[in-house]
DRENTORKOL-3810 file (N, C-alpha, C; in nm, 4 decimals):
REM DRENTORKOL-3810
@n.u->-16.6211; n.v->-0.3091; n.w->1.1960; ca.u->-16.5972; ca.v->-0.1871; ca.w->1.2037; c.u->-16.7182; c.v->-0.1163; c.w->1.1293
@n.u->-16.7857; n.v->-0.0331; n.w->1.2018; ca.u->-16.9015; ca.v->0.0614; ca.w->1.1669; c.u->-16.8533; c.v->0.1782; c.w->1.0756
@n.u->-16.9025; n.v->0.2012; n.w->0.9599; ca.u->-16.9061; ca.v->0.3137; ca.w->0.8849; c.u->-16.9805; c.v->0.4503; c.w->0.9296
@n.u->-16.9173; n.v->0.5670; n.w->0.9733; ca.u->-16.9660; ca.v->0.6863; ca.w->0.9980; c.u->-16.9709; c.v->0.7543; c.w->0.8994
@n.u->-17.0776; n.v->0.8510; n.w->0.8711; ca.u->-17.1068; ca.v->0.9230; ca.w->0.7690; c.u->-17.0835; c.v->1.0556; c.w->0.8420
@n.u->-17.0039; n.v->1.1569; n.w->0.7668; ca.u->-16.9835; ca.v->1.2768; ca.w->0.7818; c.u->-17.0596; c.v->1.3781; c.w->0.7070
@n.u->-17.1329; n.v->1.4729; n.w->0.7916; ca.u->-17.1993; ca.v->1.5530; ca.w->0.6861; c.u->-17.1341; c.v->1.7019; c.w->0.7366
@n.u->-17.0953; n.v->1.7799; n.w->0.5981; ca.u->-17.0332; ca.v->1.8949; ca.w->0.6127; c.u->-17.1304; c.v->1.9871; c.w->0.6285
@n.u->-17.0855; n.v->2.0891; n.w->0.7161; ca.u->-17.1523; ca.v->2.2132; ca.w->0.7329; c.u->-17.1710; c.v->2.2934; c.w->0.6113
@n.u->-17.2837; n.v->2.3689; n.w->0.5960; ca.u->-17.2898; ca.v->2.4451; ca.w->0.4851; c.u->-17.1954; c.v->2.5549; c.w->0.4511
@n.u->-17.1221; n.v->2.6015; n.w->0.5406; ca.u->-17.0111; ca.v->2.6879; ca.w->0.5215; c.u->-16.8935; c.v->2.6259; c.w->0.4346
@n.u->-16.8597; n.v->2.4930; n.w->0.5213; ca.u->-16.7590; ca.v->2.4245; ca.w->0.4537; c.u->-16.7934; c.v->2.3816; c.w->0.3003
@n.u->-16.9405; n.v->2.3241; n.w->0.2508; ca.u->-16.9701; ca.v->2.3136; ca.w->0.1324; c.u->-16.9228; c.v->2.4073; c.w->0.0604
@n.u->-16.9715; n.v->2.5364; n.w->0.0941; ca.u->-16.9460; ca.v->2.6647; ca.w->0.0123; c.u->-16.8054; c.v->2.6731; c.w->-0.0254
@n.u->-16.7385; n.v->2.6788; n.w->0.0752; ca.u->-16.6040; ca.v->2.7164; ca.w->0.0536; c.u->-16.5298; c.v->2.6107; c.w->-0.0112
@n.u->-16.5545; n.v->2.4807; n.w->0.0054; ca.u->-16.5201; ca.v->2.3709; ca.w->-0.1066; c.u->-16.5596; c.v->2.3931; c.w->-0.2466
@n.u->-16.6742; n.v->2.4289; n.w->-0.2417; ca.u->-16.7186; ca.v->2.4736; ca.w->-0.4127; c.u->-16.6326; c.v->2.5712; c.w->-0.4789
@n.u->-16.6267; n.v->2.6889; n.w->-0.3821; ca.u->-16.5553; ca.v->2.7789; ca.w->-0.4388; c.u->-16.4125; c.v->2.7576; c.w->-0.4740
@n.u->-16.3358; n.v->2.6884; n.w->-0.3556; ca.u->-16.1908; ca.v->2.6303; ca.w->-0.4095; c.u->-16.1877; c.v->2.5946; c.w->-0.5399
@n.u->-16.3106; n.v->2.4889; n.w->-0.5623; ca.u->-16.2775; ca.v->2.4254; ca.w->-0.6817; c.u->-16.3399; c.v->2.4872; c.w->-0.8194
@n.u->-16.4101; n.v->2.5768; n.w->-0.7921; ca.u->-16.4447; ca.v->2.6634; ca.w->-0.9076; c.u->-16.3347; c.v->2.7532; c.w->-0.9649
@n.u->-16.3767; n.v->2.7816; n.w->-1.0982; ca.u->-16.2975; ca.v->2.8511; ca.w->-1.1856; c.u->-16.2702; c.v->3.0177; c.w->-1.1307
@n.u->-16.3101; n.v->3.0589; n.w->-1.0359; ca.u->-16.3029; ca.v->3.2072; ca.w->-0.9990; c.u->-16.1833; c.v->3.1933; c.w->-0.9233
@n.u->-16.1131; n.v->3.3092; n.w->-0.9509; ca.u->-15.9802; ca.v->3.3453; ca.w->-0.8757; c.u->-15.9695; c.v->3.4595; c.w->-0.7932
@n.u->-15.8969; n.v->3.4814; n.w->-0.7072; ca.u->-15.9074; ca.v->3.5859; ca.w->-0.6132; c.u->-15.8124; c.v->3.7143; c.w->-0.6877
@n.u->-15.7542; n.v->3.6930; n.w->-0.7799; ca.u->-15.7003; ca.v->3.7868; ca.w->-0.8746; c.u->-15.8144; c.v->3.8622; c.w->-0.9632
@n.u->-15.9340; n.v->3.7548; n.w->-0.9907; ca.u->-16.0605; ca.v->3.8453; ca.w->-1.0460; c.u->-16.1240; c.v->3.9571; c.w->-0.9370
@n.u->-16.0926; n.v->3.9442; n.w->-0.8243; ca.u->-16.1455; ca.v->4.0389; ca.w->-0.7438; c.u->-16.3165; c.v->4.0446; c.w->-0.7635
@n.u->-16.3539; n.v->3.9421; n.w->-0.7224; ca.u->-16.5092; ca.v->3.9056; ca.w->-0.7565; c.u->-16.5725; c.v->3.9713; c.w->-0.6136
@n.u->-16.7552; n.v->4.0029; n.w->-0.6683; ca.u->-16.8039; ca.v->4.0677; ca.w->-0.5675; c.u->-16.8887; c.v->3.9324; c.w->-0.5177
@n.u->-16.9520; n.v->3.9877; n.w->-0.4045; ca.u->-17.0499; ca.v->3.8651; ca.w->-0.3464; c.u->-17.1246; c.v->3.7984; c.w->-0.4492
@n.u->-17.2134; n.v->3.8848; n.w->-0.5526; ca.u->-17.2694; ca.v->3.7881; ca.w->-0.6597; c.u->-17.2045; c.v->3.7075; c.w->-0.7425
@n.u->-17.0807; n.v->3.7331; n.w->-0.7423; ca.u->-16.9916; ca.v->3.6496; ca.w->-0.8452; c.u->-16.9678; c.v->3.5378; c.w->-0.7719
@n.u->-16.9299; n.v->3.5561; n.w->-0.6377; ca.u->-16.8763; ca.v->3.4123; ca.w->-0.5826; c.u->-17.0009; c.v->3.3243; c.w->-0.5354
@n.u->-17.1299; n.v->3.3804; n.w->-0.5172; ca.u->-17.2444; ca.v->3.3059; ca.w->-0.5057; c.u->-17.2686; c.v->3.2219; c.w->-0.6255
@n.u->-17.2402; n.v->3.3064; n.w->-0.7341; ca.u->-17.2630; ca.v->3.2265; ca.w->-0.8864; c.u->-17.1817; c.v->3.1100; c.w->-0.8717
@n.u->-17.0503; n.v->3.1525; n.w->-0.8601; ca.u->-16.9563; ca.v->3.0438; ca.w->-0.8639; c.u->-16.9581; c.v->2.8958; c.w->-0.7990
@n.u->-16.9993; n.v->2.9490; n.w->-0.6692; ca.u->-17.0520; ca.v->2.8401; ca.w->-0.5589; c.u->-17.1776; c.v->2.7552; c.w->-0.6137
@n.u->-17.2569; n.v->2.8068; n.w->-0.6757; ca.u->-17.3786; ca.v->2.7475; ca.w->-0.7193; c.u->-17.3346; c.v->2.6554; c.w->-0.8392
@n.u->-17.2463; n.v->2.7388; n.w->-0.9216; ca.u->-17.2315; ca.v->2.6366; ca.w->-1.0568; c.u->-17.1419; c.v->2.5172; c.w->-0.9917
@n.u->-17.0271; n.v->2.5398; n.w->-0.9295; ca.u->-16.9545; ca.v->2.4291; ca.w->-0.8971; c.u->-17.0439; c.v->2.2983; c.w->-0.8134
@n.u->-17.1320; n.v->2.3314; n.w->-0.7118; ca.u->-17.1963; ca.v->2.2594; ca.w->-0.6590; c.u->-17.2915; c.v->2.1821; c.w->-0.7530
@n.u->-17.3283; n.v->2.2302; n.w->-0.8455; ca.u->-17.4391; ca.v->2.1959; ca.w->-0.9488; c.u->-17.3472; c.v->2.0852; c.w->-1.0431
@n.u->-17.2319; n.v->2.1549; n.w->-1.0634; ca.u->-17.1412; ca.v->2.0422; ca.w->-1.1570; c.u->-17.1009; c.v->1.9087; c.w->-1.0827
@n.u->-17.0526; n.v->1.9638; n.w->-0.9549; ca.u->-16.9665; ca.v->1.8294; ca.w->-0.8810; c.u->-17.0638; c.v->1.7794; c.w->-0.7593
@n.u->-17.1408; n.v->1.8421; n.w->-0.7042; ca.u->-17.2383; ca.v->1.7981; ca.w->-0.5902; c.u->-17.1341; c.v->1.8517; c.w->-0.4999
@n.u->-17.1939; n.v->1.8497; n.w->-0.3728; ca.u->-17.1108; ca.v->1.8669; ca.w->-0.1982; c.u->-16.9812; c.v->1.7980; c.w->-0.2138
@n.u->-17.0463; n.v->1.6483; n.w->-0.2165; ca.u->-16.9223; ca.v->1.5516; ca.w->-0.1937; c.u->-16.7993; c.v->1.5661; c.w->-0.3104
@n.u->-16.8542; n.v->1.5972; n.w->-0.4212; ca.u->-16.7559; ca.v->1.6089; ca.w->-0.5373; c.u->-16.6626; c.v->1.6911; c.w->-0.5088
@n.u->-16.7169; n.v->1.8304; n.w->-0.4831; ca.u->-16.6199; ca.v->1.9352; ca.w->-0.4470; c.u->-16.5226; c.v->1.8966; c.w->-0.3400
@n.u->-16.5507; n.v->1.8352; n.w->-0.2376; ca.u->-16.4914; ca.v->1.8103; ca.w->-0.1385; c.u->-16.3828; c.v->1.6949; c.w->-0.1791
@n.u->-16.4084; n.v->1.6079; n.w->-0.2587; ca.u->-16.2993; ca.v->1.5315; ca.w->-0.2990; c.u->-16.2090; c.v->1.5957; c.w->-0.4107
@n.u->-16.2540; n.v->1.6880; n.w->-0.4768; ca.u->-16.1497; ca.v->1.7494; ca.w->-0.5248; c.u->-16.0745; c.v->1.8353; c.w->-0.4580
@n.u->-16.1410; n.v->1.9113; n.w->-0.3505; ca.u->-16.0442; ca.v->1.9743; ca.w->-0.2592; c.u->-15.9251; c.v->1.8714; c.w->-0.1891
@n.u->-15.9682; n.v->1.7535; n.w->-0.1610; ca.u->-15.8834; ca.v->1.6795; ca.w->-0.0692; c.u->-15.7645; c.v->1.6245; c.w->-0.2033
@n.u->-15.7807; n.v->1.6079; n.w->-0.3381; ca.u->-15.6946; ca.v->1.5865; ca.w->-0.4366; c.u->-15.6060; c.v->1.6941; c.w->-0.4470
@n.u->-15.6613; n.v->1.8353; n.w->-0.4255; ca.u->-15.5715; ca.v->1.9431; ca.w->-0.4443; c.u->-15.4498; c.v->1.9330; c.w->-0.3376
@n.u->-15.5154; n.v->1.9177; n.w->-0.2155; ca.u->-15.4323; ca.v->1.9013; ca.w->-0.0806; c.u->-15.3151; c.v->1.8087; c.w->-0.0856
@n.u->-15.3636; n.v->1.6927; n.w->-0.1597; ca.u->-15.2663; ca.v->1.5936; ca.w->-0.1767; c.u->-15.1597; c.v->1.6181; c.w->-0.2640
@n.u->-15.1916; n.v->1.6707; n.w->-0.3844; ca.u->-15.0902; ca.v->1.7157; ca.w->-0.4672; c.u->-15.0158; c.v->1.8521; c.w->-0.4741
@n.u->-15.0714; n.v->1.9500; n.w->-0.4169; ca.u->-15.0201; ca.v->2.0771; ca.w->-0.3998; c.u->-15.0429; c.v->2.1412; c.w->-0.2471
@n.u->-15.0195; n.v->2.1048; n.w->-0.1814; ca.u->-15.0584; ca.v->2.1538; ca.w->-0.0278; c.u->-15.0316; c.v->2.3021; c.w->-0.0225
@n.u->-14.9250; n.v->2.3086; n.w->-0.0696; ca.u->-14.8616; ca.v->2.4682; ca.w->-0.0293; c.u->-14.9436; c.v->2.5652; c.w->-0.0952
@n.u->-14.9878; n.v->2.5557; n.w->-0.2248; ca.u->-15.0827; ca.v->2.6434; ca.w->-0.2894; c.u->-15.2288; c.v->2.6240; c.w->-0.2292
@n.u->-15.2641; n.v->2.4963; n.w->-0.2152; ca.u->-15.4182; ca.v->2.4675; ca.w->-0.1716; c.u->-15.4459; c.v->2.5460; c.w->-0.0378
@n.u->-15.3275; n.v->2.5614; n.w->0.0751; ca.u->-15.3494; ca.v->2.6060; ca.w->0.1777; c.u->-15.4139; c.v->2.7681; c.w->0.1613
@n.u->-15.3342; n.v->2.8355; n.w->0.0661; ca.u->-15.3462; ca.v->2.9838; ca.w->0.0645; c.u->-15.5173; c.v->2.9858; c.w->-0.0109
@n.u->-15.5225; n.v->2.9124; n.w->-0.1027; ca.u->-15.6473; ca.v->2.9074; ca.w->-0.1727; c.u->-15.7852; c.v->2.8607; c.w->-0.0941
@n.u->-15.7733; n.v->2.7629; n.w->-0.0108; ca.u->-15.8846; ca.v->2.7537; ca.w->0.0815; c.u->-15.8853; c.v->2.8829; c.w->0.1988
@n.u->-15.7688; n.v->2.9326; n.w->0.2334; ca.u->-15.8362; ca.v->3.0827; ca.w->0.3198; c.u->-15.8762; c.v->3.1529; c.w->0.2277
@n.u->-15.8551; n.v->3.1791; n.w->0.1170; ca.u->-15.9224; ca.v->3.2694; ca.w->0.0167; c.u->-16.0809; c.v->3.2281; c.w->-0.0134
@n.u->-16.0967; n.v->3.0963; n.w->-0.0175; ca.u->-16.2353; ca.v->3.0507; ca.w->-0.0509; c.u->-16.3087; c.v->3.0419; c.w->0.0843
@n.u->-16.2735; n.v->3.0372; n.w->0.1862; ca.u->-16.3281; ca.v->3.0101; ca.w->0.3289; c.u->-16.3905; c.v->3.1856; c.w->0.3441
@n.u->-16.2988; n.v->3.2606; n.w->0.3348; ca.u->-16.3042; ca.v->3.4225; ca.w->0.3551; c.u->-16.4360; c.v->3.4280; c.w->0.2676
@n.u->-16.3939; n.v->3.4479; n.w->0.1495; ca.u->-16.4809; ca.v->3.4992; ca.w->0.0281; c.u->-16.6473; c.v->3.4058; c.w->0.0346
@n.u->-16.6493; n.v->3.3085; n.w->0.0658; ca.u->-16.7682; ca.v->3.2215; ca.w->0.0760; c.u->-16.8611; c.v->3.2849; c.w->0.2144
@n.u->-16.7717; n.v->3.2977; n.w->0.3175; ca.u->-16.8326; ca.v->3.3470; ca.w->0.4511; c.u->-16.8789; c.v->3.5079; c.w->0.4019
@n.u->-16.8240; n.v->3.5981; n.w->0.3422; ca.u->-16.8514; ca.v->3.7177; ca.w->0.2805; c.u->-16.9603; c.v->3.7325; c.w->0.2300
@n.u->-16.9462; n.v->3.6275; n.w->0.1162; ca.u->-17.0798; ca.v->3.6558; ca.w->0.0125; c.u->-17.1838; c.v->3.5736; c.w->0.0970
@n.u->-17.2047; n.v->3.4941; n.w->0.1678; ca.u->-17.3164; ca.v->3.4483; ca.w->0.2275; c.u->-17.3878; c.v->3.5524; c.w->0.3501
@n.u->-17.3009; n.v->3.6190; n.w->0.4003; ca.u->-17.3208; ca.v->3.7458; ca.w->0.4815; c.u->-17.3726; c.v->3.8677; c.w->0.4216
@n.u->-17.3455; n.v->3.8773; n.w->0.2944; ca.u->-17.3915; ca.v->3.9917; ca.w->0.2154; c.u->-17.5192; c.v->3.9820; c.w->0.1668
@n.u->-17.6127; n.v->4.0981; n.w->0.1821; ca.u->-17.7312; ca.v->4.0868; ca.w->0.1073; c.u->-17.7123; c.v->4.0631; c.w->-0.0567
@n.u->-17.8013; n.v->3.9974; n.w->-0.1066; ca.u->-17.8075; ca.v->3.9925; ca.w->-0.2306; c.u->-17.8344; c.v->4.1433; c.w->-0.3126
@n.u->-17.7545; n.v->4.1328; n.w->-0.4423; ca.u->-17.7859; ca.v->4.2864; ca.w->-0.4894; c.u->-17.9305; c.v->4.2922; c.w->-0.5364
@n.u->-17.9647; n.v->4.4314; n.w->-0.5262; ca.u->-18.1326; ca.v->4.4267; ca.w->-0.5689; c.u->-18.1175; c.v->4.3947; c.w->-0.7149
@n.u->-18.2471; n.v->4.3561; n.w->-0.7571; ca.u->-18.2900; ca.v->4.3176; ca.w->-0.8824; c.u->-18.3759; c.v->4.4270; c.w->-0.9483
@n.u->-18.3589; n.v->4.4507; n.w->-1.0754; ca.u->-18.4464; ca.v->4.5532; ca.w->-1.1653; c.u->-18.5659; c.v->4.5065; c.w->-1.1721
@n.u->-18.6790; n.v->4.5446; n.w->-1.1339; ca.u->-18.7902; ca.v->4.5171; ca.w->-1.1681; c.u->-18.8445; c.v->4.5905; c.w->-1.3007
@n.u->-18.8836; n.v->4.5148; n.w->-1.3777; ca.u->-18.9915; ca.v->4.5729; ca.w->-1.5005; c.u->-19.1049; c.v->4.6560; c.w->-1.4348
@n.u->-19.1236; n.v->4.7317; n.w->-1.4851; ca.u->-19.2355; ca.v->4.8283; ca.w->-1.4443; c.u->-19.3626; c.v->4.7709; c.w->-1.5295
@n.u->-19.4885; n.v->4.7446; n.w->-1.4354; ca.u->-19.6010; ca.v->4.6715; ca.w->-1.4667; c.u->-19.6793; c.v->4.7847; c.w->-1.5484
@n.u->-19.7395; n.v->4.7057; n.w->-1.6707; ca.u->-19.8385; ca.v->4.8220; ca.w->-1.7158; c.u->-19.9900; c.v->4.7976; c.w->-1.6299
@n.u->-20.0262; n.v->4.9258; n.w->-1.6229; ca.u->-20.1764; ca.v->4.8903; ca.w->-1.5489; c.u->-20.2793; c.v->4.8765; c.w->-1.6566
@n.u->-20.3603; n.v->4.8037; n.w->-1.6432; ca.u->-20.4510; ca.v->4.7835; ca.w->-1.7388; c.u->-20.5525; c.v->4.8984; c.w->-1.7204
@n.u->-20.5858; n.v->4.9233; n.w->-1.8448; ca.u->-20.6771; ca.v->5.0738; ca.w->-1.8798; c.u->-20.8173; c.v->5.0410; c.w->-1.8865
END
């Protein structure tokens, strides 16, 4: 038997990362908060680690995991489609 590697799509990795993050739907996060939560979860667990945690939750609590994954997919997709908020730039002093 030959092992087959599966590579998750970027959107699936983002959804898994948001699923395992500490962010909650009741927090009513904006796109920036969602992107930060995804980055933190991927940094902490890696893409594969996030997927493993999702699988564990579906095994332990399938009834609640379904609703959380729907929320995570929707929010991750919206956050990736939304342009990043403009950042404030410091005014440069011109040399005199």
